[in-house]
N, C-alpha and C positions, 0 to 999 in steps of 0.2 A: 507494499498501497504505501507506494511514495508520496511523497508529499510537493506537489507545484504553482509554480506561477504565472497565472493568469491575467492578460486585461483585454478590461468590462469594457462595452463599447461606449462607453463615458472620460472612457482614457484610464480610471484606472485601476491599479493591480489587485490582483486578491489568491491569497494562497487558497489550493485550493488541495484537500484529500482525496486520491485518488484513489478506488475502489472499483477490478476492473475481472469477468471474469472470460478467457475461451470462448467462439463456440465456432465450431464445427459443423460441417453437411453429413447427411447418412455419408456416405461413401471416403469419410477423414477429411475431407474438402476442408482448410480454417477460408473462416465465412467473416470475420472484423470482429470483436472485444459486445462484452456485455459490462457495460458494469456502474456505478456512479460515483458527480462527485456532490462531496461536502467542503461548506465553503470557511474553513479554519483562519481567517483572520488575525481577528481577536483572539483565540487561541495562539494564539507560532506568536503575538504580541507580548503578551503575561506573558510565555518561556522565557522569550525573548528579554523581557525585564528580570526576570527569576536568576535568567544568565548571569547578567547583568550585575545584579544588587552580590547575590551566588562570589564576582566576581572581584567584585571592595572586598566586600568579607573576606575572601580566600588576604587577595590583595593585604588589609589591614594589618590578617594577621600574621604568615608571611615576610613579612616585613621587617616585627622583632621594634620594633617601638618603640612595643608595649608588651604587656605581657598578660596572652586572652585564654582563656582555657573554658572549655565546660564539659561539665559536671550535673550531676543532680543529690539532690540539699541534703537522700542517704549516704551520697562517702566517697560515691565512684567517680574519677575522671575519666572523660572519654576521645576528650583533643588537651592538646596544648602544644604553643608553637617551644622555639627553642630560648624567646625571650621570658619567659612565667619560667621553665625548669632552670637554666643556668644563672640565673635571679633565689631558688630559693638554690641553688646547690646541688640538684638530681637532675640527671640524666630522661629525657620525657621517657625511652621503655618505665621510670620506674615509673615515671606518675603515671602512668597509664598502665599497671598492671592491676590485674586483682586484688589483691594483697593490698593496697594499696587505699592511703582512705587518707580525704581530706583532713581530715580533721585531727593530722600529723602537724601540718604547716600554724596550729592555733598554743597560740601561746595555752598553762593549764584557766587561767585568772580571767580571762574571757572569752571561757566559753559559755557562763552564761546571758551576755551580751548580744553571741553567736545567736543563738536561743530568737533574743525578738527579732533580730537582721533578718531574723530567716522566716519567723512571721511578717513582717512587715511585709520581704518583698514575695509572698505571697495572697497578701492584701492588694495590693499596691501594683503590684505586675512590675516592679523596678527600684531599682537605690537609686539615688543619686550620690556623686563623693561621699565620699568618706577616708577620711587618713587612721591606718588600722596596721598594724603587727604579725607578721610572720614567721615560723620558726623557721632557719636553714636548715641542710641536714645534719651540721657540722655541731648545729643548737642552739648558734647565735644568733637573733632577729634582727630583720630587717626591717624599718619605716614604708608602708606601701600609702598609694593614694590610690583605691577601691574601688569601682564598678561592678553595678551586674544588673538582667534584665533577665525576663527569663522568656524561656522556648516554648516552654507545655507545660502547660498547668500541667496538668492530668498526672508526668511523667516524672515529674517535679521535674523539668534537665534545664536547668542557667547557664547565660551567657556569662563569665566574669574578662573583667578588664584591671590589672592592675600596672601601674607604674611606681618605675622604684625613685619612691623622695629622701632617700641616703640623702646622698650628697645639697640635697636642702638642704635640712635640716641640720648638718654639717656647717651649714653655712650661717644659721640658727647661730647656731651654736659660737661660732665666733663673733658673728656679729655682736652679743650677749655679756661675750667676753671682754672682748675692747667698750661694751657703753660700763661696762661695768668698769673695769682698768681709768677711763677715765669718768669716769662719776664720783674715782675716789681720788684720779688729781685736780678736780671739782673742787671735792667737797672739804682738803687739806689746807686752802688758801683762805674759802670760805669761814671754818676753823680759827685763823688769825684772825682772820678779819673781823667775825665777832668779838675776841680775846684783846684785842684791844679794843675794842668801842664797851666794853664789857670794865675792861680797868681804866677809858677815860670816868666812865663816870664812873665811877667809883671816888678816883680820883676828884672827881666836881662835888659827892658827897659828902669829905674830910676834907674841904674849902674851908679855911681863918671866918669865922663870922664873923670878922673886921673885918669887914672890904667895902669898899665904895659902893653908892647906888649904883652907880652905872658898869661896874664892874658884875656887881650880885644881875643884872639884868640882861647884861652877855653874859657870861655864863650858865642862864636860864636860856638865852635863845641855842644858845653851843650845849646843852645837857635836853631839846628840845627837837634841836638832830637829831642829834648821835643815839635818843630809841632811834625817831625816825630809820635811823639808820640799822638798827639789829632788825627791824621792824622788814629791810627792804634783805634784810642779808639770808631770816628764819625762810621770806618769800624761797629763794635764787637754791637756795641749803633741799625745800620743797622742789623747784625742780628740778633739777639735782636727786634726788629720788626721782622721780620721776623713769627720769632715764635708764631703769633699772626694767621700768614694766615693760617688754620692747612688744610684746603683743599689746596692750593697752593702745601705744600709741600706735601703734597701725592700725587699729580698728580705730581707737580717735572714742576711748572711754579711757579716762581722771581720773582715779580712786577722791571727793570731797569729804571735807571733813567738818562736819555741818554742825553747826552751837548755836543757840541764843543771839541773838549779834542786836545793837543799835545800827540803822540800815545808816541816823544821819552823820555819826560817829563814823560809818566808816568811808563817806564820803569826804568826809572834812580833811580824813590826816593823809586819805589816798591823795586831797587835793597838795593838800601842803609838804609833801612827799617831792612829786613835780615840781613844785612852783621852785620848792627850794635848789631842786637838780636839773629847773631850766632857766634861762631870766628873760622871760616871757609873761604876762599876765592874765594869770585865768578868773574871773569871774563867777564866784557858788551864791547860786543863789538855791534858798530848802523853803522847803513849805511851815507852814506857822508853827511845827509839830517839834517840840528837839526832839524824841526816841519815835521811830518807826519801826519796833519790833520785827526782824525777820528771823527762818531756818536759816541758816545760810553758809559759804566758806569762805568768810570776811576777803583772806588772801587772794582768792582768785577772783572775787569781784572786785577788787583796785588791781588788777592782772588785764587794765581795761587803757585804749593808746590813742593821743591825743592827735585831734584833728584841725589843720590851720593850715592858711591858705601863706604864701611866701610875704610876708611882710602884715601881716595883717597879727590879730589879735586871737588865741586858744580856746578852744570851745571842747569843753571835759565838761560828761557827762553820762549819769544814769540813769534809771526809769523804773519804773517797780511803776505798780497798776492800786491802787491807792484808791477810796473811800473818797479821799481832796484833793484828788488829784496828784501826777508821777512826781518824783524824784526828778531836779532836773540842773546841773549844774556844771 
């Protein structure tokens, strides 16, 4: 039953399946065929699409860019490419052996989580990428990025893909070690600065009581500036500590130290700090109430920017929705 490609009267080509039987006259002379033709164009198109899909999947498997396996959820591996086997230190034949169970690749403490993963795979039909660890043949562990899709729910057959992320994890460790070293080097001078400021404040507290009013006033201003400097050093110290939290920085998640604060006091202290550090005028406008209680991280709120156009005064502002209107400074 050969397949043929025929051209119709309207110019279109169609695939047909020929089925014929030779016909002979009573004297044995061949006179022709008795046959039929079935239009299989749509079936032919579906077969070509399926072959193309299988070819793409086969190319991915044989390219060995990613580790790929086909296995059932009961533990049998039916197919594995070289990349998957080499990542785990096995040969392909070892993984495909009937005596091999892929649960041998799972660390003991992860078996409970594995049950939840299989339940999710059966219920949703797919597992989005997630980080996992496999056991190598020599007992060492390899971090991977894994994902899977269910091929046949009745047979509990799944396609799994694994990417060795050992290099990425090693780079992350190096980055953490570098940040830990940098944070230590930054903390050292900050600690020294804070100690010097506290020593200067101690000397001011022990000053003679018989100073002239002008000197007393000057020392009072110096003491106020030194205390503001202490606050800024504390903020910088906290920022250095944040360098150790690499994952938080990458995910834009920061730890807040929340306490009952007076927002007016925070604004006043921050404005004074910026006023002392910059040769520019800052206008401070506050609501009539002297106390605006908030639950906040005073150090984080104080980390705001100064916006100004060249040659103009600075605008330093806070906004908080209040019954009497927002605070603006």
